[in-house]
Structure formats: structure tokens, C-alpha cells
N, C-alpha and C positions, 0 to 999 in steps of 0.2 A: 504494499499499500504506500509506504513512505517512498519507495523506488519510483512508483508510478507517478506519485505527486511531484517528485523531483524532476522527472522526465517532462511532465506537463509544464512546470515552471520554466524549464530549460528551453522547451519548445517555444513557450510564449516569449521569453527573452530574445530567442533568435528571431522570431517573427517581428517583434518590435524593432530589433536591430537592423534586420533586413529591410523593413519599411523605411526606417530612417535613412540608411544608406542609399536606398533607391530613390528617396525624395531629395537627398542632397545631390545625388548624381544627375537627377532630372533638372534641378534648379541650376546646377552648374552648367549642364549642357544648353539649357535654355538661355542662360545669362551669357555664356561665352560663344554660342554657335547659332541657336535658333533665332533669337530676337534680333541680333545684328544683321544676320543674313536676311531676315524678313524686312527690316528697315531699309537695307541696301537695295532690294528688289522694288520696294515701294517707291523710293526716290529715283531709281534709274528709269522707271516707267514714266516719271514726270520730267526726264531729261537732265537730272542732277546726278553728275558723276564726279569722280575724283581719282587720285592715285591708288594704285592696287596695294591693299594692305597685306602685310606679312602676318603669318600665323602668330596669334597672341599679342605681338608687340605692335601690330598696325603699322603706322607710318612714324612711330616715335624716333626710330634710328635715323630716318630721312630728315626729320625736323632738326634733330641734334646736330647732325652733319652740316646742314645748311647754315644753322646759327653759328656753330663753331668757326666755320670758315669766314662768315661775314664779320664777326667781332674779333677775329684773330689779330687784326691791326687797328691801331688807332686812326682816327680820321686826320687828314692832313691840315684841315682848317676848321673853323667854326662854320658848319654847314648844317642846316635844319633838314636836309634830305636824309631822313633816317630810317624810312620804312624798309629799304633794302638791307639795312644793317640789323634791325631789330626784328623784322618779320619777313625774312627772305623767303620762307616756305609759302607765305600768303602770296607774294608776288609771283613766285614760280608757278604755283598751281592755278592762280587766277588767270594767268596768261594762257595756260593749256585748257582749262575748263570753264572759264567765264566767271561772271559775278557770283554765281552759286556753285559751290562745290563741296564734296564730302571728303574728310580726311578721318583717319582713325588714330585716336590716342589709346593704344592697347586694343581693348575690345569695345570701346566707347566710340560710336560714330558721331562725328561733330560736323554739322553743316555751317559753313561760313557764308554769311550774307553782308552786303554793303548797300542794298537799296533802302533809301531813307524811309519810303512809305511802309515797307515790311518791318523795319525796325520800329517805327512809330507805333505800328499796330501791335507788335509783339509786346513792347514795353508798357503800353497803356491799357490794351484790352486783355491780355492774358497774364497779368501780374500774379493771379492765383493759381493759374493752370501751368506755370512754368517757374522753375527756380534752380536751386543748386543741385547738381547731380551728386550721386553717391561717391564718385572718384573725387570730386571737389571736396566734399565734406570729409573724406578719409584723409586727403592731402593736408587739410588745415586742422584736423582733430586735435592734435597736440599744441597747435600754434594759438588759434582763437576758438577752438571747439564749436559749440552749437549756439554761439551769440547770434545777434540779429543778422550780420553779414551772411551766415550760413544757414539760417532757419528757413523753413519752407511752410506754405499752407497757413493753417490756423495758428501754428506756433509763431510764425513770422508775424502774422497780424497782431496777436497779443503782445508779443515783445515790442513791436513798433509803437503800439498804443501806450505802453509803459514808458518807454524812453523819449519819445517825441516831444513831450512838454519840456524836457530839459534843454531843448534847442529852439524854443519859440518865444515870441512875445517879449514881455518884461524880463523873463528869466534869461533870455538871450541878451538883451540890452545890459542886464546886470553884470555880464561877463566883461564888459568893456574895460572897467577900471582895473580888473586883474591883468588884461592884456597890456594896458598902458604901463602899469607898474613893473611888470615883467620886462617889457621892451626897454624901459627907462634903465633898468639893471644891465641889459645886454649893451645898450648904447654907451653907458658908462664904462663898462668893461672894455669896449673897443676904444674909447677915448683914452683910457688909462694905458692901454697897450701901444697906442700911437704916440703918446707922450714918452714912453720908454723907448721908443725908437723903431718900434715895429711898424712896417708899411703893408706887408702882404699878409692876407688872412684867408684861411679856408672857410669861406662864408657857411657852407653847408653844415659844418660842426656847430656853428653858432645857432644857426636856425634849428637844428635838431634839439639842442638844449633848450632853446627858448620856448618852442612849441610843446616840448615835454613838460616845461615848468608850468605853462598855461594850462594844458589839459589836466595836470596834476591838481592845480589849484582850484580850477572851475568845476571840475567834475568829481574829484575825490578828496578835496580839502586837505591836501598834503603837498609839501613842497617838492621840488625836483630832487633835492637831495635825498629825500626818502624813497622817491620813485625811480631813481636813475639806475638801480640795479635791476628793477623789473624791466625798464627799456632795454638795457644791455642784453639781458636774457632773451627778451622777445626779439631782438635783432638777429641773435644767433639762431633762435628757432626758425625766424623767416627764411634764413639762408638755408638752413637744412630742409625745410619745406619745399623750397624752390629746387633744391636738387632732387628731391623725391618726385616732384611732378614731372620730372623728365624721364622717369623710369616706369616700367610696368608694375602695376599694383595687383598682387594676387591676393584672393581671399585668405585671410589669416596670416598674411605676410608681416603684419604689425606685431604678431606674437613671436617671430622668429628671434632667438637670443643673439642677434647681430650687434655689431659695435655701434651701427647707426641707430638701431631701435633703443639700445641701452642709453645712449648719449641724449637722444630726443625726449626719452621718458624721464631722465634725470633732470634735464632743464625744465620740463613741464612741471615736475613735482616742485622744484625750487621756486618757480614763478608763482605757483598756487600757495606755496607756504608763506611767501611774502604778502600775497594778496590777502590771505586769511589773517595775517597780522593786522592789517589795515581794517578789515571788516570786523574782526573781533574786538578791536579797540573802540570801534563805534558802537558795537552792541554792549560792551562793558560800560560805556558812559551812560546808556539807557537803563541798564540793569541796576546800577548803584545809584541812580537818581541825579547824576550830573546834567543829564539832558532829558527832555520830555519826548524828543523824537530823535530819529536816526539822521535828520538833516534834510535839507530841500535840494541838495545837489543830486547828480545822477545815482551815486551810490546809496544815498539816503532813500531815494525813490524806489530803488530796487529793494532795499531791506524792508522799507514800509510795505511794499507790495507783497513780499514773502510772508509778512506777519498776517496777511489777510487769509493765508492758507489757500486751499483750493477754491476757486471761484466756481460759479454755476456752470460755466461752459467747459469745466474739466481741466482748464490750464492752471498750472501752479509753478511758481518759482522755487528753486531749491538753491543750496549754497553753490553747487557746481555750475548751475546756469548763470548765477550772479558773477562767479569768477570768470566764465566765458564772456559775459557782457563786458566785464572790466577789461579783460585782454583785448577784446575787440575795439573798445574805445580808447584804450591806452595806445594801441597800434594806429587805428584810423585817425584818431584825434591828433596825432603828432607827426606820424611818418609822412602822410600824403600832403599835409600842410607844409611840413618843412621842405619837402621836395618842390612843392609849387613856388615857395619863397626863394628857394635856391636857384631854380631855373630862371625865375623872374629877374632876380638880381644879376645872373649871367647875361640875360637879354639886354637889360638896361646898361649894364657895364659895357657892353659891345655896341650899344646904339646910344651915344651920348646925346644926340639931338632929342631923343624921346626922354632921356633922363632929365634934360632941362625943362622939357615941357610939363612933365609930371611935377617936378619941383616947383615951378612956377605955379601950377594949379594948386598944390598943397599949401604954398605961402599965401596964395590968394584967399583960400577957404579958411585957413586957421590963423593966418597972420602971425606966425611964430609960436602960436599956443599948442596946447596939447590936443590931439584928435579926440573928437567927441562923436559918440554914435550918431547923433541927431543930424551931423553934417557929412557923414560918410557917403550919402547918395549924391552929394555934389561933386565927388571925386570922379568925374566922368572919364577923364583920360586914363586915370589909374585903373579904373575898372576895365577899360579897353585893353590896357597892357596885360592885366591879369588874365583876361579871357584868351589874349593871343598866346600867352605863355602856356595856358591850359590846352590850347588847340595844338600847338607845336610839341609839347611835352606833357601829354596827360598822364597823371601818376598811374592810372591803369591802362595797359595797352590793349586789353581785350575785355568784352563784357559777355559773360556766359549765361545761358538760360537752357534748362532741359525741360521738355514737354512732358508733363505728368499724365497727360491724356491726349487723344487724338485731337488736333485742332486745325482749323482752316486758316491759313496765313496768306493773304493775297490770293494768288492762283495756285498756291501749294497746299496739299494735304499733308500735314506734319504728323507722323505716327508717334504714338507714346514711346518714350525712351530715346528719342532723338535730341542730342544737345544742339543748340543753335549758338553759334559763336560769332559775336559782332566785333570785328577788329577796329576798335576805336582810333588807334593810332593811324591806321590806313585811311579811314574815313576822313579824319582830320587833315590828312595830307593829300586828299584826292584833288587833282587838277580839275576834273570834271565838276566837282561841287564848290571848289574855292577859287578857280581861275589859275592863270599861268604863273602868278606869283605865290603860289601855294607854299613853297618852301622858303619864303622870305618873311622876315619879321615886319609885319604890317598892321599894327593895332587899329588903323583907320577902317579896316574891314568890319570892325565891330561898332562903328559909328551908327550904323543902322541895325535896328534890332529885329528886322523882319528877314528871316531866312528860314528855309525849309526845316521843319522838325526832324530830328533824326541825324542832322548834319553836325551838330555840335553837342556832344554828349560826354563831357569829362565826369559829370556826376550821375550818369545814367539818366533816366527819365521815367515819367509815369509814377504809379504809387510806390514802387520799389527803388525810387531815387534815393540819393544819399541824405540820410536823416540830418547829417551835420553840415550840409551845403551852406546855409546861411552863417553858421558859426565860423567855418573855414574862410568864407569870403570877407566877413567882418574882421576876423584875425589877420588875414593878409593885408587888408588895406591899412589897418592901424600900424602894423609893424612896418610895412613899407613906406608909408607916410612919414613916420618918425625917423626911420633910417635915411631917407632921401633928403630930409630936411636938415640933417646934421652933417652928412658926408657927401662928397663927390667920389665916385668909384669908377675904376677902369679894370679891364681884364688883365690879369698878370701874364707876363711872357711864359710863365711856368705852367699856365693852364693847358691841359691836354683835353681836347673834345672827344669824349668816348662814352656815349650813352650806352647803358646795358639794362637788361630786364632782370631783376631779382624779385619777382612778383610785381614789383613797381618799376617804373623807368627812373634810373638813377645815373648820376655822373660817376663813372668807374673810379676816377681819381680825385673826385671832389671839385669844387669850383674855387680857384684861387683868384683873388681880387686885390687891387691896391686901393687903400682908403686914404682921403684926405679930409680933415675936419674943414667945413666950409668957412669958419672964421680965420683959417690960416691960408686960404687961397688968394 
């Protein structure tokens, strides 16, 4: 009897195990073969083709080879014709297959589109039916996790609803004083260095420290000194994630005991330990009665929301998600704005006539005083310069969306599971859209605000546009206005123009400029 029961239990276990392995095998086969081939056939019937993918790796090796060759050498001069350097695969395949083509990142099919009407429709109409793919989420899992940038569907909707008030109305205006105070310290630091005899500065380092200080103070109520270790670790994580995005991601590969996995997990744990110290100190103040709330900055809003527990819609915040949001805004709140400022200074330093125009405008608006948020809208020329900088050097070179269900996009039937990649850099440098001077620095092109939607998308567009767009633009105007009113700057002879992509578009060797205080000219 016991033997019979044991046999029956064993058979049951074997049956369950067999069912499990069959299911895993079927799902793996579906993911790696059936679904990609189905998508490929659907798009080929609509005339959308592309380079032939290799088994499992797709076109990853082809892309890596083209980018490696294009970035192997620095540019001979400051030229803004950088699409062939940063997106050589896009240029190569678009010449062969047209404005619409499909390439393969491993097993993930990606359709590249540059038609502005399709882009506008995708970003505005299908914001809830398209989002971040599994591969994207896996690639950023240890970097920014499942924060707002990587959330989808209802989770994205609820997270956006929670964080949006931190970047709107009076709350947004209230950040101006922090921005001015932090910029004053940077300007004073530069003036002190000039008095000590220093004339050349790597301005990117200063901008990174400044924007990190501002986001720390405005969104997390701590100084840069407390947050700089987090920023350093996130920068290293960013570089590691960028390396991972160029390789095939296999199911379960993140569990392999490789040196890469050990290093990236160790960095993630250290970032989260530091974030927990900031979070716990805020919670302790409430628990011991020093404060009646967690604060009204972004972190305070997140902690207050977590205290509400699970809402009626089933969404709830937990500490891991709060840390993911902190990492997202630590990164997005300083990295992208620092790059915008760095590239803009480079452009103004190499175009002295525009530097003089902007300086005259700032002097006229503020008459030597400190920038105030109420008058920022009068800085028309500065706004044009910033937009031209964002056009030539958008922080994000591509904008990806995956279809979560079958959708109709223009004349195309897009099947569920197809990723649509919008090459922002290529669109911003399209001669067809911007004219023959597309690769020249010409802020006058933004004197008119009437141009086709989908042509200028540095902050994306539609409901999923950058939640911190207004914050970034206000910050950039205040910093540049204060810098340009105190210094004249030119490009150093040591500057080497070599844009590269490390998730964002960066100057490979930084941006070296020469500063002269205006009262000494």
C-alpha cells in the first residue's frame, strides 16, 4: 500500500514536472521563434523589410561593428553632422530599405520609422497601448528599476499621477530660488579658480555637479555632498547597462554568477543602501515627532502615498518602487539637463555672435539682477538657442515603444510584440524636415513656433512626454543666464569633438572652454 502510494506521488510529481518543462519549452519556442517569425511575415506582407537577422543574435553584431568603426576616430573639427557617427546602422539600412525597415535586437524585432505623422499618432493616440519592452526593462533593471521611465499601462498612469505635481505650478516656481542659489555657488567657484590663474575649464564636470546639487535639494532635500556618492554609482551603473544593451539577453542570464552580474548587483545594493538612509531619516523624523509629514518634495510625496497603502484601483507603492523612482529622478533630473547645458555652452562658445546676442538679451531683461522665474519667458533668444542645442544634440538619440496589442498606425497594421523605434537624432538632422542647413547651428529656425508635430521631440510627446520638461527648461535658462552674464567663453584649443552614445549623447572627452570674467574684458 505504501509502495503504491509512493508510486502514485512520484507519477504525479513527474506529471507536474513534465507539464512545467513542456510549458517552459513552448513559451521559449514562442518567444524565440514563433512570435518573431509571425511578426516578420506580417510586416513583409506590408512591404516593410530589413537586414537578415542571424540566429538568436539578430543584427546586434552588425550594429556593433558599424558603430565601432564610425566612432573609432575623433572628428577633425566641430561638425554637427553626427548621425553617420552615432547611428551608422540607421543610415545604412534606411538607404537600402527606405523610411520604414525592421532590424533585430537579438530576438526582438524593431521597426524604425521617421514619418512625422506616424510618430505623432503613435505618441499621442497609443500612449496606453505601447510602452517599454521586456528587453528594455531588463536592461535597466539594476539601474533605474521599474520607476516612471520604465513603467507601463496602469502602473505608469498611477506613478505619473503621483509624481507630476512635483513639477507643476507653484511647486515648480518654488524651485527657482534653489536653482539660483546653487548656480551662484558654481559661478563663485569659477571666479575663484580664474583669480587663482586657471583659464581652462571642463564645463561638463561643473554642470554635472550643479544639476546634481539642484535635483538633490529640490526633490530630496539633501545637498550634493550627501548625494554625490549615489550619482557616482549611478554613472557607473549607466555605463554597465549601456554595455549590456549591446549584447544578447537570454532568459535567466541575470542569474549567471559572472563578474558583470556580481559587479552590477553590488553597485545596485550600495545605491539602494544609500537611498534607504535618506528615506529612513525622513521616516524617523515623523516617527519621533520632529515632523508632522514626510515633506512636500518628491520623496515626501512618495512616502505620503505609500502610507495610504493600497488604493481602490489595486496600485500601491512600496519601498522598492520608491527607491526606483528616486534612482530615475536622480538620473533623469541631473544627467540629461547637465548634457543639455554642456552642449549649449559648447555651441555658444564656438558661436560668439550668438553668445553676444543672448548676453544682451539677458542684460536687457534682468539689468544685472538675479533671474526670476516670472521673466524667463522674455528670454526668447536663449530659448531658441536651447531648442537648437536640443535639436543638434538631443540627450536621448532614440525613442522606443513596444505595441502591447495589435494597433493601426497610419496605413500599417502593427502586430502585438513589435517594437517601434523612433531615431530622434536622425529626425532632428533630417534635411527633408529642416532644410539644407540642417547640420548648422541656427537658432533662428525656432523663431517660428509653427512646424509639424513629430519633427522636434527631445522630450518625446503626448501623454508619455517627459514629466520634468518644464523643470529642465527653467533650470537651463536660469543657469545659462547667470553664467553668460558673468563670463565670456570660447572653445579651448584642447577640445576634441567626439560625441558618443552611452545611453545618452555625451562628449567623449568633455567640453573644455576658456573663461574670462566680463569685468576684466
